[in-house]
N, C-alpha and C positions, 0 to 999 in steps of 0.2 A: 601618164607618166608624171611622177611628182619630183620636183626639184628641191633639194635641201637648201634652206635659207641660211646665208652666211651672216656672222655678227655684224659685219659692216653694212649689211642690208637692213638691220633693225632700225626703226626710226629713232632719231635722237631724243624725241620726247619720252619714249619708254625707257631708254637706257639711263636717263638722268634721274628717274624715280627710285632705282634700286638702292643706291647709297643712303638716300633719305630714310627709306623703310628700315634698313639695317640699323641706322643710327637711332631711330625711334625705339625699335625693339630692344636694342642694347640699353637705352636709357631706362626703359620699363623694367628690364631684368635687374639692372643695377639698383633701381629704387626698391624693388621687391626684396632684393638681397640685403639692402641696407636696413629695411624695416625688420626683416627676420633677425639680423644681427643685433639691432637695437632692442628688439623684444627679448632675445636671449640674454642680452646684457642686463636688461631691466629685471627679468625674472631671477637671474642668478646673483646680481649685485645689489640692485636697489631693493628688491622684494625677497631676497633669499632667506632672510631670517623668518619672515612670515610664513613662507611655504614650507620651510624646514619644520616649523612648529606644527603646521597642519599635517605634515607627513608623520610627525611623531604622534599626533593625536589619533591618526588613523590606526595606529598600532596600540591604542589604549582602550580598554573596555571598562566601563563604569557600571557598577551594580548598586542599585538602591537597597539600603538596609532598613528594614522595618524597625520602628521603635517599639519597645515593650510598653504596653498600656499600663497605666497605674492601677494598683489594687483597689478593691472596694472592701471596706471593713465595716463591722457593726459598731455600735457605740462603745463597746468594751475592747475594741481592737481585734476581734476575731475575724478571720478572713472569710468573706462571702464570695469574692471573685478574685482570682489571681491569673497567672499565665503559665503555660508550658510551651516548650519549643519542639519543633519537629521540622524535618526536611520535606519540602513539598515539591513535586514534579509539576511544572506549569508549562502551558503552551499558549503563545500569543498568536491567535489565528491570522491576524493582519500581517504577520511576519513570515508566514508560510510562502514557499515559492509560487510565483504566478503561473508557471507551467503546470498544467493538471497532471501530466504523467509524472513529473518530478515530485509533485506534492503527494501523489498516491504512493510512490515508492518510499518517501520519507515516513509517511504515516504508517505504512505496512511494517517498516523496520522498527518504528517506535512501538507499535503494538507488541512485537516480539521481545524487544529489549525490556520494556516496562511491564510486560505481562498484563496488558490491558485487552480484554476481549473486543473484537471488532465492533459489535453492536453498541458496546458501552462507549467507545471512543466516538462513534458516529453520533450517538445521542448527545454527548457532551458538546460536540462541535455544533450540533443543530440548535442546542439551547444556549449556546454561548452568546454573550452580548456582542452586538455588531459594532462595537466602538473600537477605533484604532488604539492599540496599546493595551487593551484589557486582557489580562491573563485568565486562562481557564485552569483550575486546579484538577489535574488528572488523577493524582493519587497522593496521599500523605504517608510519611514514614517509609522512605525508600531505603534500600540496602546500600552499604558502602561500595560493593562491587558495581551496582548500577550507577552510583554517583560517579565513580572514577571512570567508568566506560563513557558516560555522557560528557564528562569534562574533556576527555582525551579525543573525543570524536564530535566536537561541537560543530565543525564545518558540515557534517552530515545531517545535523538537526537544527536548521535555522528556525527560530521561534520557540525552541525548547530551552528551558532553563530550570535549574534547581535552586530553590530559595529556602533559606531558614525562616520560618514563620513562627510568630507568637500566637498561640491559640488560647482562647479563654478557658479557664479551668474553674469548675464549680464544686468546691469540696463539700458543700451541703446539698448537693443535688438540685432539686427543683425549688428549694426554699426561696421565697420572695421573687420567683422568676418573673412575674408580671411587672414588678417595679425595677428590677435590676436592668432588664433590657438585653439586647443583643448587639453584636457588631457585624459589619460587613463591608465589602468593597465600596469605595466612594463612587457615586454615579456621575455621569457627565453633567447632569443638571446641578448637582451639588458642587462640582468643580468650578462652576461659574459663579458661585456665591462668594462674597468677600470673606466669610468666616472659614472657608476651606482653601484660602490662598496658600500656595506653596506645596499643595498635595499633587500627586500624579496618579494616573490610572493604576489600579491594583492596591493602592494604600487603603488601610482599614480604618473605619471610623465608627462611632456609635450610631446605631440606626433606630433605636427605640428606648423609651423610658429613661432611666438615669444615665445609661451609657450615652444617650443622645444629648440629654440636657446638660451634662457636664463634660462633653467630649473635648472641649477646648482645654480642659485640665488633664483629662485622662489620656489624651492622644499621644503626647510626646512629640519629638521632632525626628523625622527620618534622617539617617546618615547615608554615606556612600562608601563603597570600596572600589579602588581603581587598580587595574592590572595592566601590565604591558603584555601583549599577546603576539604570537607569531602569525605568519600568513594564513595558517589554518585555524586561527582563533584560539589556540591553546595558551593558557596563562604561562608566562615565563618569569614575571617579576611583579611583586606587589609594590604599588606606589603609595604615596601618602594618601590616607583616607580620612574621612570625617565620621567620628563615632555618632551613633544615634543617641538622642537624649530621652531617657525614659519619662513616661508621664507621671503626673502627680498622683498621690493617694487620696481617695475620697472616703472620708469617714462619715458614717450615717448616724441617724438617730435611732435606727432599728436596734432592737435587742434580739439576737439570734435565738436565745433560749425561749423568750416570749413568743417569737415568731414560730418556732417549732411546736410549741404547745398549742397555739391557735390553729396552725395548719392540721395538726393531728386531731384536734377536737372537731374541726370542720369536716375532715376526711372521714371521721368515724360515723358521721350521719349518713354518708353514702349518697348524698344529694347535692346538686349544684348550690353554691352559696358563697358568702364572703364575710370578712370581718375586718374591723379597724380598731386599733388601740392607739389613743392619742393623749398627750399631755395637754390638758385644757388651758394651762397657763402660757404656753409658748407655741402651741401648734405642732410640736415635735411628734412625728408619727413613730410610735414604739413598735408596732407590728401591723402588718396589712397583708391579707391573703385572699386568694380566690381559688375556688375548687369547681371543676377539675383544673389542675395545673399541667404544665408541660416541662419536659427536660430541656433546658436551654443549651445543653451540649449538642443537641441535634444540629444546631446551626454551626458548630465547629467542624462538622464533617461534611465532605462533599455530598450533595444530595440533588435530586432531580426535581423538576416541577411536580411530577407525579407524587414524589415523597412528600413535598410540602402540601399538596392538595389533600393527601391522605391525613396529614396532621391537622389541617384546617377543618376538615370535615369529620373529625373524630367526634363521637358522641359527647355532648355536653359543652361543645365549643371551648376547648381548653385554652385557646389563644385570647379569649376575652377576659379582661380584668374586671370582674364583677364588682369589686370594691369601689372602683372609680368610674366604671362605664355601665354598670348594670342598673338601669332605672326601673324601679318597682313602686307599686302603691304601698304605702307604709302601714295602713291600718291604724290601730290605736297608738302606735309609737309616735304619731303626729300630734296626739292630744296635748302634750306640753306646749307646743307652739300655739295651738288654738286657745289653750288656757291663758297663756301670756297675752295674746291679742285681746281676749275677752276682758281680762282684768285691766289692762292698760287703756283700752278704749271705753271702759266704764259700762260694758254690757252687763256686768254682774259684779257683785262684791264677794270677797273671799268667804265671808260667813253666810251669804244668802242661801237659804234652804230651798231645795228643789225636791219635789216629791216624785221619785222615780218609781212609777207603777209597773215598769217593765215594757211599756209600749208608748207610742206617741202617734197621734193622728196628724198627718201632714197633707192637707188638702184632699182628704178622702183615702189616702194611702197610709196604712198603719205599719209602722216600723217597730222593731223589737230589739231588746238587748240580746247579746250573744247567749245562747243557751236558754233564753226565755226568763232570765233572772229578773226579779223585782227587788231593787235595793232600798226602797222606801226613802225617807227624808235624807238627803245628802247635800253637803256643801262642796266647794271646789276640791278641797283636800280629799274628802271622801270619794268624790267622783273619780279622781285620779287613782286612788287606792284600789277601787273595785273595777275601774275602767268602765264606767257607766256610759253606754252608747246613747241612751235616751237623754241624759244630761247634756252631752255634747251635740246631739241633734238639735236640741233646743237653742244652744248657743249659735249653731249654724243658721237657724231661723232668725235670730236677733241681729246677726251681723249684716251690715250693709253690703250689697253687691252691685252698687251703682257705679257709673263711670267706667274708666278703663280697667280698674282693678277691683279691690274690695278690702275690707278691714282685715280679714284673715290672710288674704293674699299679700297685702302690704307687709304684714309681720313675717309671713313666711319668707318673703324676699329679703327682709332685714336680717333674717337668720341665715341667709346664704342659699336658700332653696330656690331653684330656678335659675341659678347662675353657676358658672364654672368655679370650682373651689379654690383655684389658684395654686394647687400643689405643683411641685417642681418635677412633675412627670407629665408629658404631653398626652392629650387625648381624653382627659377627664370630661365626663358628660355634664352638661348644665341641668339635666333633668327637666321637669315641667311642673309649674304651678299654674293650673288653668285659671283664666280670668274671662270676664265677659268679652273683652276686646279680642282675646285669643279665640274664643268660641265663634265670634262673628267673622273672624278672618278665615277660620278653618271650615266652618259650616255655613257657607254663604246661602242666602235665601234662593230658592228655586222651586221648580215644580215637584221635586222629590221630597216628600214629607220626612223621610229619614235623614235627609241632609239638612233640612231647615230646622235647626235646633238652637233657638235662642236660649241664653242663660236664664235659669230659674232659681228660686230659692232651694229647690230640690238639689241643684248642683252645689249650693252652699252647704247644705246638710251633709252631702257626701264628702265635700272637702274638709269639713270640721272633724271627721274621723279618718282622714287620710285615704279616702276611697275615690272612686270616679276616675278622672283623667290624671290624677296625681302620679308623678314619676320622680322618685328620689333615689340617690345612690347611698350606700352605706357611709361613704366618706362625707357626703353632704350632711347626713343626719348626725354623724359624729361631731362635725363642726358646729351644728346647731346646738347640740347638747353641751358642747364645750362652752358656748356663749352663756348658757344657763348656769353652768358650773362656776364660771369665773366672774360672774356679775355683769356680763353684757359685752365683753370684747369678742368680736368675730375674728378669731385668729386665722392666720394663713398656714394651712398644713404644709409641712415640709419634711423631706426624708434626708436631705444632706445636712450635715452639721458643720463640717469644715474641710478644707483642702490643705493637704500637707505635701511639701516638696520632698525631693530625695534626701535632703539634709535634715529632715524632721521639723522644718520650720512651717508654721501655719501661715499660708499665703492668703487664705480667705475664710472668714467665718460666715455661716449662713444664719442670719438673725432677722427674719422677716417681721415687719411691724404688723399689728392688728389691722385688718381691712377697715374696720369702723367700730364705733361703740354704739351699742343699742341702749336706748333710754328705758331700761327696765328698773322699776322701783324695787327697793329692798323688800317691801311687803309682797310684791308679785313673785319675786324670786324665791322668797321664803315659803310662800304658799305652794308654789309648783314643786319645789324640791321636797317639801314635807310630804306632799301627796305621793311623790315617787318613792320616797323612803318608806312610807307605810306600805306601798304596793309590794316592796321587796322584803321588808323586815317584820311586818305585823301579820298575825293570823287573819285570814280573809283577803289579804293582798294577792294580786294576780300572780306574783312570782314568789310568794312565801314558800311554796313547796321546794323551790330551788335555793333561796337565800336565807330562809329561816335558820337562825343559829350561825350564820356566817360570821367569822371573827371580826370583820370590819363592817361598819355601817355603810350600806349601799343604798343609793337612790336609783330605782330602775323602772322601766316601762316596757311592758309587752306590746306586741303588735301582731294581729292576725288579719292579713289582708286577702280579700277575695280576688281571684285571678280569672274568673269566668266560670261559666257553668261546666261542671264535669272536671274542673282542674282543682286539685287540692290547694288549700290556702298557702300564702306566703307567710313564713314565720319570721318575726323580728324581735330583737331585744336591744334596748339601750340602757347602759349602766353608767353611773357616776359614783366615784369612790375616792377617798372616804367622804362620807356625807358632810362632815364638819369642815373639812379642808380638802376639797377635791384635787387629786393629783393625776387621775387617769379617767378617761372616758372610753368605754368599749361599746361598739355597736356590731351586732351579728345578724345575719339574715340567711335563711335557708329556703330555697325554692321548693314548693310542694311539701313544706315541712309541717304544716298544720298549725296548731296553737303556738303562740310565742313562747309560752312556758315549757313546751314539750321539746322543741328543737333548738331554738336560738338561745334561750336563756342558759341552758347548760354549757354552751360554748363560751358565753361571756363569763360564767362562773369559773370555768377552768382557767381562762386567761387571767382573771383577777387573782385566783389562788396562786398562780405562778408569779404574778407581778409582786404580790406582797411577800411571798416567800423569798424572792430574789432581793427585794428591798431590805429584808432583815439581814441578809448576808452581804449586802452591798453589791450584789451582782448586776443590778440594772444600770449602774453608773448614773443613778438618778441625781439630778442637780438640785441645789437649793432653790426654794421658791423664787421665781423671778430671774434666775441665772441660767447659764448654759453649762452643759456637761463638759468636764475637762478630760 
């Protein structure tokens, strides 16, 4: 049996604790309530303006506005690259819902609305950059109905947006594609560079050639558009926005008519090759081309990696700029450099007679002239006119090849061979002028006799006629011929002439100074140029069949370079005109083209014909000697 305990039976010690506990609990509750009231007062009164501003910002959407890039013009103001606008449907993968089921539903709906096949969308997402904020272009040129539907249902398509984009337009097709360059989205690595400060993922910059070199001028400044949106993300009011600032215009030294003539002449040969036309006084590049070429508008359309690989692997390597990157043995077109070295180093005098019997014994190995010709007694001018191999073989034997370099190598380097030409297009090749030091470094001594190849006078003999390990680009050879033409200034080739802002004001002129002056005597220059003139203009000259009767006196040199057993020869031609007062240098080369007079020389002749025809009508915008085109 249990007895119920009465209150008076509770010990006094326990009953005395109850009020204390109630008081403590009340104090805690009062303190908590006071803190809540103080916090509410702080948020509403002290920080009310701040949080009201944040609330307003939560209802504002900001859209980045791409700036139109500046146009690229030729020397006469003809448009080479401009812009066109289009609406692009973009998707930012990092903004898709985290929940897989929700993401699949959104993508399925997007496929139906945008009419994008499921495999295409999957491939685009698979190939998309894995960088936060980078958009993937799903399609370009959407309909108004699609645009309005997406704008009204933005809450159902997180990560999807419609952007007005400026796309590069090429009114002259593939003309000068290798030097104009392409544009593309800025990469994460580029965003970290100081030169790209202020850009954001998805912004477009120049990625190659002139578009890259002068991107700071062409790019412009992006703007932004701000909208007040409702809870579903639908625009309700346009707020103050910042307009994009268009990029500056880049005017080039290129002449589009001369460019078209050169490209057509090269294309008509049906073989890979390149050409360069340059003003020897200033280094201004008047025309430059490489074949096969590619259509730069390919990069303005959405394409997959497979599409790019197919372009890259197309026969003839169309993405390679052979004019600035294609290194080849030059054959006899190297002889003016050897002739200058021999005369300046005192290996021979201009009037020294050499009996060209058609062959020469070099340590038991007998070498011959091309075609077995025997030219008889010749001096330097004669040897250049008929391109006597035996004469230049003998100069190779006389030239020193001791030490790190050699006499011919030293002069070749003075002419800019074996170094990057300094043109304002990245990626130009330095080529190769072989030296004893280079040979010792590449072919180190060892047990393999094919690797142990010390430099010999035989290598010097090959070098004297531009054979062996020599690798020269058409741009380099044009620069070397320009130094002969202008009396010894190694000019800096350049394609940009000036930068013009939106108001038509010139903000920068491109006037590179000569790299250095070569100590070429007047007698040496006169002898070399005279031999080249006779080669083009006198009966018996190697290119008389092409230039005989040409209305302007031309100094020219053929080149026929061996490329290996079973491979047709490389065809070269270099021309300087007019002979009395040179204003243009043209160099052309054709892979597997055979004799220089057969393939390369006709290309140079067509370019010269067009140049002088344009000059008569004022179409080249040709500047006075020593000045810049206006």
